[in-house]
Structure formats: structure tokens, C-alpha cells
C-alpha positions, -999 to 999 in steps of 0.1 A, spaced: -796 20 792 -787 9 827 -782 32 857 -746 19 860 -738 29 824 -754 63 829 -733 69 859 -702 64 838 -712 88 810 -692 118 822 -674 132 791 -688 148 760 -662 158 734 -673 184 709 -657 196 677 -673 228 665 -665 233 628 -676 259 603 -702 235 588 -709 207 613 -706 203 650 -696 167 660 -701 150 693 -686 119 710 -700 106 743 -675 87 763 -671 69 795 -645 81 819 -624 52 808 -624 63 771 -651 39 759 -671 54 729 -708 52 736 -725 73 710 -716 99 684 -737 125 666 -735 156 645 -756 188 639 -752 218 615 -731 245 632 -755 274 641 -738 308 639 -742 335 650 -751 314 681 -732 280 679 -745 272 714 -779 263 698 -762 234 678 -742 223 708 -773 222 730 -792 202 703 -763 176 703 -763 174 741 -800 165 740 -794 139 712 -763 121 724 -762 128 761 -745 152 785 -715 153 807 -683 172 813 -677 190 780 -642 190 763 -645 211 732 -624 223 703 -632 245 674 -623 254 639 -654 274 632 -650 308 615 -621 295 595 -600 283 624 -568 301 634 -554 323 606 -517 330 615 -490 352 600 -453 345 607 -429 375 608 -393 364 610 -358 378 606 -346 358 576 -363 330 556 -338 302 558 -336 301 597 -359 321 618 -389 325 595 -387 288 585 -385 279 622 -416 300 630 -434 285 600 -429 249 612 -439 257 647 -470 275 636 -481 246 614 -476 221 642 -498 245 664 -529 239 644 -529 272 625 -535 280 589 -505 300 577 -518 329 557 -485 351 556 -449 346 560 -423 373 558 -386 375 564 -367 407 571 -384 441 575 -421 434 575 -444 447 548 -474 459 569 -497 464 540 -492 428 527 -496 415 562 -529 433 567 -541 420 534 -537 384 546 -562 391 574 -545 371 602 -561 363 635 -527 362 652 -490 371 644 -461 350 655 -431 373 658 -397 356 658 -362 365 649 -326 361 661 -310 335 683 -307 343 720 -280 370 724 -278 374 686 -288 403 663 -318 423 677 -323 450 650 -347 432 627 -369 419 655 -371 454 671 -378 470 637 -407 446 631 -420 450 666 -422 488 660 -441 483 627 -465 457 642 -475 482 669 -497 497 642 -515 464 635 -545 456 656 -539 419 658 -528 399 689 -491 389 688 -471 359 701 -435 371 707 -411 342 704 -378 357 693 -344 367 708 -350 366 745 -326 394 751 -345 417 727 -380 409 742 -381 435 769 -376 463 744 -399 447 719 -426 445 746 -422 482 752 -426 489 714 -457 467 715 -472 482 747 -504 492 728 -511 457 714 -521 423 730 -489 404 733 -482 369 746 -444 364 752 -426 331 754 -391 317 751 -374 318 717 -383 292 691 -348 292 680 -326 298 710 -294 287 692 -285 279 655 -299 245 647 -318 243 680 -356 243 675 -377 247 706 -414 246 695 -434 238 726 -434 271 744 -445 290 713 -471 263 706 -486 268 741 -485 305 736 -504 303 703 -530 281 719 -534 306 749 -537 335 726 -562 317 704 -585 309 734 -582 342 751 -581 367 722 -591 352 690 -621 328 694 -643 354 710 -640 377 680 -652 352 654 -689 362 656 -699 326 667 -716 333 700 -730 363 718 -717 355 753 -687 342 771 -700 306 775 -687 293 741 -652 308 747 -651 292 781 -660 258 767 -634 257 739 -600 243 750 -582 241 717 -583 249 680 -594 216 663 -562 209 643 -542 212 676 -565 187 693 -562 163 663 -524 167 663 -524 157 700 -545 127 692 -521 117 664 -493 120 689 -510 95 712 -515 71 683 -478 73 676 -470 64 712 -489 32 706 -472 24 673 -435 24 680 -425 6 648 -434 35 625 -448 70 623 -485 77 622 -497 96 592 -532 111 590 -548 126 559 -579 147 563 -596 157 530 -622 184 533 -642 206 510 -617 234 510 -584 221 524 -565 189 529 -546 186 562 -518 161 568 -505 152 603 -476 130 612 -461 119 645 -434 96 656 -430 81 690 -401 95 711 -397 60 728 -379 30 713 -392 -6 714 -380 -10 750 -398 22 762 -366 43 764 -366 79 752 -348 84 719 -338 116 700 -360 125 670 -360 154 647 -380 182 663 -409 186 664 -419 149 666 -454 158 655 -461 180 625 -490 193 605 -494 209 571 -525 223 555 -531 227 518 -556 254 511 -558 247 473 -567 210 476 -602 199 485 -634 182 474 -656 212 466 -643 248 468 -607 237 460 -615 209 436 -599 228 406 -567 231 426 -566 193 429 -568 189 391 -543 217 385 -517 204 409 -523 168 396 -514 180 361 -483 198 375 -472 166 393 -479 145 362 -506 124 377 -533 110 353 -565 129 360 -586 113 333 -600 147 323 -616 156 357 -612 194 350 -649 199 341 -662 180 370 -639 199 394 -651 232 380 -687 222 386 -680 213 421 -663 247 428 -690 267 411 -721 248 423 -713 238 458 -748 243 470 -767 219 447 -743 196 428 -751 160 437 -723 138 447 -708 114 421 -691 87 442 -667 78 414 -655 114 408 -653 119 446 -630 89 451 -608 101 423 -605 136 436 -599 124 471 -572 101 460 -554 129 441 -559 153 470 -544 128 495 -514 119 473 -506 156 466 -510 167 502 -488 139 515 -461 147 489 -461 183 501 -460 172 537 -430 150 530 -412 180 515 -419 201 545 -406 175 569 -375 167 547 -390 133 540 -384 123 577 -414 104 591 -392 85 615 -368 55 615 -393 31 599 -415 52 576 -452 51 582 -466 23 604 -502 35 603 -521 57 578 -554 71 589 -578 85 563 -602 112 576 -629 133 561 -664 128 549 -655 113 515 -636 85 532 -662 79 559 -691 75 535 -673 54 509 -677 17 515 -650 5 491 -619 23 495 -598 -1 475 -592 24 446 -579 50 472 -556 26 489 -542 13 456 -536 48 444 -518 57 476 -497 26 477 -489 28 440 -477 63 439 -440 63 432 -433 90 458 -454 74 485 -447 38 479 -415 36 500 -432 50 531 -465 32 528 -453 -2 517 -459 -19 550 -483 7 566 -516 -4 580 -544 18 565 -576 26 584 -604 52 584 -615 75 613 -652 67 608 -663 78 642 -644 112 644 -623 100 673 -590 118 666 -600 151 681 -616 135 711 -585 115 717 -565 147 717 -589 165 740 -587 137 765 -549 136 763 -547 174 767 -570 172 798 -547 147 814 -567 116 808 -540 96 790 -553 62 797 -588 71 784 -571 87 754 -551 56 746 -582 34 749 -602 54 725 -572 57 701 -570 18 699 -601 20 677 -577 32 650 -546 12 656 
């Protein structure tokens, strides 16, 4: 490798997951030079990180993490149709796994049972009713979990007094007025709370160095990457399906600029994420088959194979045929659910680009059966009819997001072009 090339290798993007830590070595212009992965090494994840640095090269580190289960978030709202639903959608788009949603007076016992890492407390429009928000704040003062307060702005001073014994990050209301969703301040507050108060308590590292390296929860970084992809593909939304062993995540984003580069109004938020905890290739394989039966998909009697995968994760050899079928069902079911959550609105032109992510897609040479299943599904056919379909084989979506969030937009866009 030449001295000139070495001089340009200044960025090392890391994605520290519960099972694998992945690395992408980049030039400062966003050119992908080398990738690698290493088993994540708790209780000291820095061992795996240092091994990757020795393998792929070193530079300025941009890191994200979903190790330790990622960010488990509970939403406590005033009533389900408006404030709790608004909080739920904001939390999903912030890279969190939603483990509890309540509306009205909070049930503290049920909340504790969900074992959240963080609580998003919302309720009331600015200047509206304060009673439920303040009641819930008083109850949550007994729960030893960091809180993001994003409700009625006029009730927040009293709520902060009630929560004085807890760790609280306050921000503007997610629902300042009826029908007006303002997600970005709460998303930033959730990220800040995750980095400052959550990741250090996951038992992943003994010192402060790992916490100082991590800039985002991984799904948040991926969502930022999807948003950059959407900015390049203005004729349709970008849809990403990430099928894992335990969950299937779906991301969608639509450009806020028209074909002439002018800003246009889109349904907020323009980038969304949903996570399906019962759909996956190993631990959640039975959930795929169960939901496929419910949705009347033809599973060709995969129930026994799915059960084996769930019960024998440690030794069961892969069967590529079964893997492809399970992945196809997981992708179809997760996208169907995502469409319901976003009211079927992927943008004015449907999906322009579909990106498949996850080990099953990266390691399968012939994805024709998956593509045919997705395009042939009666629910997905209208939105995928003209979509380009690609695979994130080099794990670049999280690095794209990390570059974008660090202000390197040109480098992020260059790296993202590998997928568009």
C-alpha cells in the first residue's frame, strides 16, 4: 500500500453489536478501503475493537453500538391516540426498541417489568392539560431509569421538580399542537441520554473509553444513512429491510427535496424505523412461521425447522433453502407492518430503492427467490413494482450515517453511492 494511500486513511467506522463488531476503513473522501469483523468481546468490548484496528487499519474512530440489546425504551403518554402514538413514532425513529407503551396514568409495576433503559415521558399539547403529565412525573420519580421529558412545555418546570431525584433530559414538546409532530428535539435528547446515561451501564467495558468512542445507537446511525440515500434518490423512497437472528428492522426515508432541489412538505418524520421483535432467523424463527400463517402466506410446513432453529441456536447447521424462505417471510411481514405504522405513506412515488441487509442476504449468492417473493406479495407489489433492489454486502449503511452525523456529508454521499 502506498504512502499516499496510507496518508488518506483517516476514518475507521465501527459498529459494535451484541454478537459481532464490524469495521469499515475509509478515506476522508468516503472511499471504502477495507472491511472486517470480529466477535464482540464483553465484558471488555475494547479487546475486539483493538483486534479490528490491528486487522483493517487505524484512524479517527466513529463508532455506534447496539451491544447489550441496544436501547430499550418505554413511552409514557397522556392518551393513546395522540400523545402516546406521537411518542411511539418518535422513539422508533430514534433507533430504540420499544418495550412498553402506556397511555393515561402509568402502571409503574408493568413499566418496571419491561426493563427499559430509558423512559420517554410525553403528554399534552403546549398550554393544554397538565394533570396526566404531572401525575406520571410523580409516579416515575420512584423508577430508577433516566427520563427524556418531551411533553407540555408549560408543565415541564413542575414536572422537573417532581423528578428532581432522577436523571432527566428535557426538550421541547413532541406534540406542540394538535396534528403538529415535532420529532427532532426528542430524538436528539434520546440520543444524548443514551450516550451519557445508558451505554455505560450495559456491562460492556470497564472504563470510560468505550463510552467516549460511541456516538450513536446503531439503528440511529443506520437511519441517518438511509436518509442520505433518500436524498440521492428523489424519485422514490428508500426502504431498508435488515433481517437478524432475533429481530427484523425496517427503515424508510423520503427526500424532502423535489426534482429541482427545492424543499417540499412531507409527512413527518420523513425517515422512520420499525423493529419487529418476533421476526428473525434464529431465536425468533417460530414467530415468522406463526405470523406467516396469520397473514395467510404459504409456509410449506416450516414450523419444525423454525422450532429447531429457536431451540438449537448454538449448533444447528445452516440450511440455505430454509434460510432463504424464512428471510423472505420475515422481510414481507416486517415491511407489511412498517407500512401500517406509517399509514402506507412511503412518499409520492412509492419505493425507488429497496436495500436488503443482514447476514442471510449477504451470504446468499442467488437472491432471486427472495426478490420474486417480495415483488410478488400482493401487499408489497404496488410499492416495489419499479424499485431497484440491492444488498448492503459491505455493511456501509451505519458508516454512511456516522459520516453524515459527523458533518462529512460529501464523504457520506460518496460511500452511499455503493448502494444506489
